[in-house]
C-alpha positions in Angstrom: 76.0 70.3 58.0 73.7 73.4 58.3 72.3 74.8 61.6 68.8 73.7 60.5 70.0 70.1 60.2 71.9 70.2 63.5 69.7 71.7 66.3 66.5 73.4 67.1 67.1 77.0 68.1 65.6 79.1 70.9 65.6 82.9 71.0 65.9 84.2 74.6 65.0 87.9 74.9 67.4 89.5 77.4 70.9 88.4 78.3 71.7 89.8 81.7 73.0 88.0 84.7 69.6 86.7 85.7 69.2 85.0 82.3 72.3 82.8 82.7 70.3 79.9 84.2 67.9 80.1 81.2 70.7 80.0 78.7 72.4 77.0 80.5 69.0 75.2 80.7 68.5 75.6 76.9 72.0 74.3 76.3 71.3 71.2 78.4 68.2 70.7 76.2 70.6 70.6 73.2 69.3 73.8 71.7 71.1 76.4 69.7 70.8 79.4 72.0 70.4 82.9 70.7 70.2 85.7 73.3 69.4 89.3 72.5 70.3 92.3 74.7 71.0 96.0 74.2 74.3 95.5 76.1 76.9 94.0 73.7 78.7 92.7 76.8 75.6 91.1 78.4 76.6 88.5 81.0 74.6 85.6 79.4 76.1 86.2 76.0 79.3 84.2 76.9 77.1 81.1 77.6 74.9 81.5 74.5 75.8 80.2 71.0 75.0 83.6 69.6 74.6 87.0 71.3 72.8 89.7 69.3 73.0 93.3 70.5 69.4 94.3 70.0 67.6 96.3 72.8 65.1 94.1 74.6 62.5 96.8 74.1 63.0 97.0 70.4 60.1 94.8 69.3 60.4 95.6 65.6 64.1 95.0 65.5 63.9 91.7 67.4 61.0 90.5 65.2 63.0 91.5 62.1 66.0 89.5 63.3 63.9 86.5 64.1 62.1 86.5 60.8 65.3 86.9 58.8 67.0 84.1 60.8 64.3 81.7 61.6 65.4 79.2 58.9 69.1 79.8 59.4 69.0 79.0 63.1 66.0 76.7 63.0 64.2 78.9 65.6 61.5 76.8 67.3 60.8 78.8 70.5 61.0 82.2 72.0 61.5 82.7 75.8 61.1 85.7 78.0 64.4 86.0 79.9 63.2 89.2 81.6 60.1 91.4 81.8 59.5 91.1 78.0 56.3 89.1 77.5 55.1 91.5 74.8 58.3 91.1 72.8 58.2 87.3 73.1 54.5 87.2 72.1 55.3 89.3 69.0 58.1 86.9 68.0 55.9 83.9 68.5 53.1 85.5 66.4 55.5 86.5 63.6 57.1 83.0 63.4 54.1 80.9 64.1 55.5 79.6 67.4 53.6 78.5 70.5 52.7 81.5 72.7 50.0 83.8 73.9 48.2 86.4 71.8 50.0 89.8 71.7 47.0 91.5 73.2 47.1 89.2 76.2 50.8 89.8 76.7 50.1 93.6 76.5 47.4 93.2 79.1 49.7 91.3 81.4 52.4 93.9 81.0 50.3 97.0 81.6 49.4 97.5 85.3 46.5 99.6 84.2 45.0 97.1 81.7 45.4 94.2 84.1 43.7 96.2 86.9 40.9 97.2 84.6 40.2 93.5 83.8 40.5 92.2 87.4 38.2 94.9 88.8 35.7 94.1 86.0 35.8 90.4 86.8 35.8 90.7 90.6 39.3 89.5 91.2 40.6 90.7 94.6 43.1 93.4 93.8 43.8 96.9 95.1 41.7 99.6 93.4 43.8 101.7 91.0 43.4 104.6 88.6 45.5 105.4 85.6 46.6 109.1 85.4 48.7 111.3 83.2 48.6 114.8 84.7 49.0 116.1 88.2 45.4 117.2 88.1 44.2 113.7 87.2 46.5 112.3 89.9 45.0 114.6 92.5 41.5 113.6 91.6 42.5 109.9 91.7 44.1 110.4 95.1 40.9 111.8 96.5 39.1 108.6 95.4 41.9 106.2 96.4 42.8 107.8 99.7 46.0 107.9 101.6 48.4 106.2 102.0 48.7 105.2 98.3 51.2 103.7 95.9 52.3 105.7 92.9 53.6 103.3 90.1 54.9 103.2 86.6 52.4 101.7 84.2 54.7 99.2 82.6 58.0 98.6 84.4 59.3 95.9 86.7 61.5 95.7 89.8 59.5 98.5 91.5 61.0 101.1 89.2 59.0 104.3 89.5 57.1 103.0 92.5 56.7 104.9 95.8 54.4 105.0 98.8 53.1 108.4 99.6 51.4 109.4 102.9 50.8 113.2 102.2 49.4 114.9 99.1 52.4 117.1 98.9 54.5 114.0 97.9 52.3 113.3 94.9 53.9 115.6 92.3 57.4 114.2 92.7 56.2 110.6 92.9 54.1 111.1 89.8 56.9 112.4 87.7 59.2 109.6 88.8 56.5 107.0 87.9 55.9 108.6 84.5 59.6 108.7 83.7 59.9 104.9 84.4 56.9 104.2 82.1 57.1 103.8 78.3 53.6 105.5 78.2 54.6 108.5 80.3 51.5 107.6 82.5 51.2 106.3 86.0 49.0 104.4 88.4 47.6 105.6 91.7 46.9 102.5 93.7 45.3 101.7 97.0 47.9 100.9 99.6 47.4 97.4 101.1 49.2 95.8 104.0 49.9 92.1 104.6 52.6 89.5 103.9 53.8 89.1 100.4 54.3 86.1 98.2 55.8 85.4 94.8 53.9 82.7 93.0 54.9 80.7 89.9 52.3 79.0 87.6 52.3 77.5 84.2 49.1 77.3 82.0 49.0 74.4 79.6 46.3 72.4 77.8 43.6 74.1 79.7 45.0 73.5 83.2 46.9 75.6 85.7 50.1 74.0 87.1 51.4 75.3 90.4 55.2 75.5 90.3 56.1 77.2 93.6 55.5 79.9 96.1 58.1 82.0 98.0 57.6 84.4 101.0 59.0 87.8 100.3 60.5 90.4 102.7 60.6 94.1 101.9 62.2 97.2 103.4 63.5 100.7 102.6 60.1 102.3 102.6 58.7 104.5 101.1 60.3 102.5 98.2 59.4 98.9 97.8 62.7 97.0 98.0 62.7 93.2 98.3 65.4 92.5 100.9 65.0 88.6 100.9 62.8 85.8 99.9 62.3 82.3 101.4 61.6 79.4 99.1 59.3 77.5 99.6 56.6 79.4 101.5 56.0 78.6 105.1 52.3 79.3 104.8 49.9 76.5 105.7 48.8 74.3 102.8 45.2 75.5 103.0 46.3 79.2 102.9 48.5 78.4 99.8 45.5 76.7 98.2 43.5 79.9 98.6 46.3 82.0 97.2 46.5 79.7 94.1 42.8 80.0 93.6 43.1 83.8 93.2 46.2 83.4 91.0 44.4 80.9 88.7 41.4 83.2 88.4 43.5 86.2 87.7 45.3 84.4 84.9 42.0 83.4 83.4 40.7 86.9 83.6 43.7 88.2 81.7 43.4 85.5 79.1 46.7 83.8 79.8 46.0 80.3 78.4 49.5 79.2 77.6 52.9 79.4 79.4 54.0 81.2 82.6 51.9 83.4 84.8 53.8 84.9 87.7 51.9 86.5 90.5 52.8 89.1 93.1 50.4 88.3 95.9 49.6 89.7 99.4 47.9 87.8 102.1 45.8 90.4 104.0 43.3 90.1 106.9 40.6 90.0 104.2 42.3 87.1 102.3 44.6 86.8 99.3 44.9 89.8 97.0 46.8 90.0 93.7 49.0 93.0 92.9 50.4 92.1 89.5 50.8 89.2 87.0 53.2 89.4 84.1 53.1 86.5 81.6 56.6 85.3 82.4 58.5 83.5 85.1 59.9 85.4 88.1 62.9 87.5 88.3 64.7 88.0 91.6 66.5 84.5 91.2 63.3 82.7 92.3 62.7 80.4 89.3 66.4 80.7 88.4 67.9 79.4 91.7 65.9 79.1 94.8 63.0 77.0 93.5 65.4 74.3 91.9 67.6 74.4 95.0 64.7 74.1 97.5 62.2 71.8 95.8 64.0 70.4 92.8 61.4 71.9 90.5 62.6 73.3 87.2 60.0 75.8 85.9 62.4 77.3 83.3 62.9 74.0 81.6 59.2 73.2 81.8 58.3 76.5 80.0 61.0 76.0 77.4 59.7 72.6 76.6 56.1 73.6 76.0 57.4 76.7 74.0 59.0 74.1 71.7 55.6 72.6 71.2 56.3 69.6 73.4 54.0 68.1 76.0 54.4 69.5 79.5 56.7 67.1 81.6 54.9 67.3 85.0 58.0 65.7 86.7 59.8 69.0 86.1 57.4 70.8 88.4 56.9 68.1 91.0 58.9 68.5 94.2 61.8 66.2 94.6 63.8 67.9 97.4 62.8 69.3 100.8 65.3 72.1 101.4 64.8 75.8 102.2 66.6 78.3 100.0 66.9 82.0 101.0 67.9 84.8 98.6 69.1 87.7 100.7 70.5 91.1 99.7 73.5 92.9 101.1 73.1 96.6 100.7 76.2 98.8 100.8 75.8 102.5 100.9 75.7 104.7 97.8 79.0 105.8 96.4 81.9 104.6 94.2 82.8 101.0 94.8 86.5 100.7 95.5 86.8 97.0 96.4 84.9 93.9 97.6 86.6 91.8 100.2 86.0 88.3 101.4 84.1 86.9 98.5 86.2 83.7 98.1 86.0 83.0 101.8 82.2 83.5 101.7 81.9 81.1 98.7 83.7 78.4 100.8 81.0 78.5 103.5 78.9 75.3 103.4 75.4 76.0 102.2 76.4 79.0 100.1 75.1 78.4 96.6 75.5 81.7 94.8 77.1 85.1 95.4 75.9 87.5 92.7 77.4 90.9 92.5 76.6 93.3 89.7 79.0 96.1 90.3 82.8 96.2 89.7 85.4 98.4 91.4 85.2 101.9 90.0 81.5 101.7 89.3 78.9 103.8 91.2 76.4 102.3 93.6 73.2 104.3 93.3 70.7 105.1 96.0 68.3 102.3 96.7 65.1 103.6 95.2 64.0 100.4 93.3 65.0 96.7 93.1 67.1 97.4 90.0 69.6 99.3 92.1 70.4 96.3 94.3 73.9 95.0 93.7 74.5 91.9 95.8 72.4 88.8 96.3 73.4 85.8 98.4 71.6 82.5 97.9 72.0 80.0 100.8 70.4 76.5 101.3 69.6 74.6 104.5 67.2 72.0 105.8 65.3 74.9 107.5 64.8 78.6 107.1 66.8 79.2 110.3 69.7 77.2 108.9 69.7 79.1 105.6 69.5 82.4 107.3 72.3 81.5 109.7 74.5 80.7 106.8 73.7 84.1 105.3 74.6 85.8 108.5 78.0 84.2 108.2 78.4 85.5 104.7 77.3 89.0 105.7 80.1 89.0 108.3 82.6 87.8 105.8 82.0 90.1 102.8 82.9 93.7 103.0 82.2 96.5 100.5 84.7 99.3 100.4 82.7 102.3 99.2 83.9 105.9 98.7 81.2 108.5 99.2 80.6 110.8 96.1 
């Protein structure tokens, strides 16, 4: 029996550790799962039916593979496993699958394009100016003022992002931002203070569905490193409603009329402000772990089902649990990792759901300048935030990283 006769196929772009839940979800749906990643040993490949070593940024190569194998593997959906909405939109367009227009995906991926649209439409967002040269950046900084954020135009996990408080910091921050951007350009953005939230939504059939909100904690300034998030948010219902209003308006402004729209939000003394909105679900183990563990919602499955052309199953994004899940980082110092002790003992602690470590002994732990450099996440669950955080404190006392300075 051929693959076409057996199963519907799904192409998941990216196969790292964070995509394992998406691959497993697709398998539970009975799909033939193809994952692509530039790393031939990508962590999710061992769970997929087929792992294809194509770089996630290689749009032409990924689309070529999808075209040539659509019939063979009965590919019926494409899914953004990481920050790859443009790649997925191109696949959907080439294969005639459900998805958003490529230009909308590009708008959601470029911080400059999304800012331009939001500022035009009156969406509350920090003022920002796209720059390419130091002279342009200096002029932009005069208009934006200090402190300011210098960012890469089109990267995730705060790569290339840094807060500056003096003009003499601009040149170095600009070069780092441009190096992290595929366009070799950067964004000078107004610095805003407030509490931060990660917000998940799905747009389907002309309606915005609210899938969850988590409170985020940051540190290691002037870099913007997420140290933990708490799911669900502790904010009052009315405050959450106001945040969702901005999120929905921001998605409409960008033209996202199908699928996921994930918002990075700040609650300021002037109200909710949106920072960014890629047309994908969250990274950071929010949609992957903490939302299902805390509320029982399953946004990954919901997005996959509509990507297959099915009706949105609202039960998948309706709360069925009342737990609190906390995803917390452990941050060993830079250097060569010699050993990690106490992991098995930590896994045995009640309430520990996941211990995710990305480095192996012998590998180098890099300085913590963006979220991609984090190497250890602990996900704990309790009936309250305090309980989940107390469990994490036990884990932190149990696990020890043996690191040799370089």
